[in-house]
Structures are given as C-alpha cells and as structure tokens.
N, C-alpha and C positions, 0 to 999 in steps of 0.2 A: 390216429386219424379221427378228426371230429365229425366226419360224414361217412355214413354207410347207406347203401341203397340196394333195393331189390324189387323185382316185379312179381306180383302175385300170379301164380300159374292160372291160365285160362280166364283171366280177368284183366281189363284195362286199368290196373291199379299199380302205381309205383309208390313204394314206401321209402321215405328218406328220413333217416335218423341223424340228428345233429346235436352235438354236445358242446360246441364252442364256435369260435369264429371260422367261417368257411373261407378257405383261401380261394383266390381266383381260379387256380388249377382245379380244385375240388368242385367249385361251382360249374366250371366248364365241363367236367367229367359227367356231372349229373345232367346238364343240358344236352350234352352230346348223346348220352344214353337215351334221354327222352326223345330226341329227334330221330335217332336210329330206330327206336321202338315204333314211333308213329309212322315212319316210312316203311318199315318192314311189315307191320301188322295192318296198316291202312285203317285203323279204327278212327272214328271221327273225334273222339275225345280220350284223353288220358287223365285219370283221377290221380293226382299226385298228392299224397298225404305226407306232410312234413311234420315229423315228430320232434318237437323241441322241448318235450316235457322234462328233460334232464339238463336243460341249458343253465350253465353257471358261468358268470363272467363278471369282471370288474366294470366300473362305470366307464373307464376309458375304452375297454374292449367292447362294451355295449354299443357305444357310438360308432366305432369302427365297423362292427358287425352290421349295424343298421345301414350304414353307408354302402357297404359291400353288397348287402342283400338288395337294396334299391337299384344299384347299378346292374346287378346280374339279373334281376327280375325282368328287366327291359330287353334282355338279349333274346335271340331266337331260341325257343325252348324254355324261356322263362315264364314266370307266373302270369305275365300279361299276354302271352301267346293265346289266341282264342281257342286253340285245341286243348289247352291245359286247364283242368279244373283244380285249382289249388284248395287244399283243406289243411288245417293245422290242428295238431294235438299239443295242448299246453299242460303244464303241471304245477307251475309256481308263479308268483307275482312277476318275476323277471321275464318269464316266457310270455306271459299275457301282455306285459308292457311292450315287449319286442314285436309281437304280432300287431298290436294296436298301432304302433308307430310306423311299421312297414305299410299297413293298410292306409294310414293317413298320408304318408309321403307318396305312395303310388296311386292314390285316389281310387282305391278298389276295396271291395268287401268280399270276404269269403268265409265259409263256415269254420268255426273253431270248436273243438271238443276237448274234454278233459281225459279221455281215454282212447286208446287205439281201437278197442272193441266198438265203442260208440261211433267213431269215425268210419270204420269199415261197415258197420251196420247201415249208416246213412248212405254211403256210396252204393252199397248193394241194393238199397231200395230204389235208388236212381237207375240202376242197371236193369231192374225187373220190369 
C-alpha cells in the first residue's frame, strides 16, 4: 500500500506517508479520516504533514499522480479545505518537482521541509 497515515497523540497533526501513486480509494480513506478527526475533535485546524520523501515513480506515473493529487486536493478534506494546513516533507528531486507542480496547478503555497523532524518542529511552534 503506497499510503499510510496516523494521527499524533494529543496534537492536531496527521502524518501521511506516500511512496507511489495514491489510488482514488486511498485518497478517499485519508480524506475520510481527516473529516472524521475534525468532526470528532472539533479542532479549528488539522496540520497534515505529507511525507513524500521516498517517492519513486516513472515519468508516466508522475503525470498520473499529479493529476490524481490535484483532483483529490479539491475534495472535502483535501488540501484546499480551509481547516487543513498542508505541509510536505520531500527528499529527492522527484518529490520536490511533485510538490512544486501540485502547488502550481492548485494555485496554492504551503511549507516544504527536507525532514519529518523539521516539519514537526515547525508545526509545534505554530501550536505553542
């Protein structure tokens, strides 16, 4: 499964790790869990840290993944939902290009880090 996610205990942080193309079903599962968390906890924002540092894919798969990400980002619980604060962790040229292209196509900007530790440190400064 190219997508795994979990919520940090006692913090409004969701970590999503992706290693390949996210299927529609997997994307829906992440967004469903996001919406359920927001409705259950009633927090004003959820910091969703997407770790794509291990992203490896062919050129054909890259374009498919970009298209799928753009479509799903616009769904309820997606990155364009005002209650979601998207953050990315990248680790190679392909993952950087992936994030840049999604930001361009969705007309949005969000923080990008090279390590999960740096991303979580950033989020926790926002929570303090």
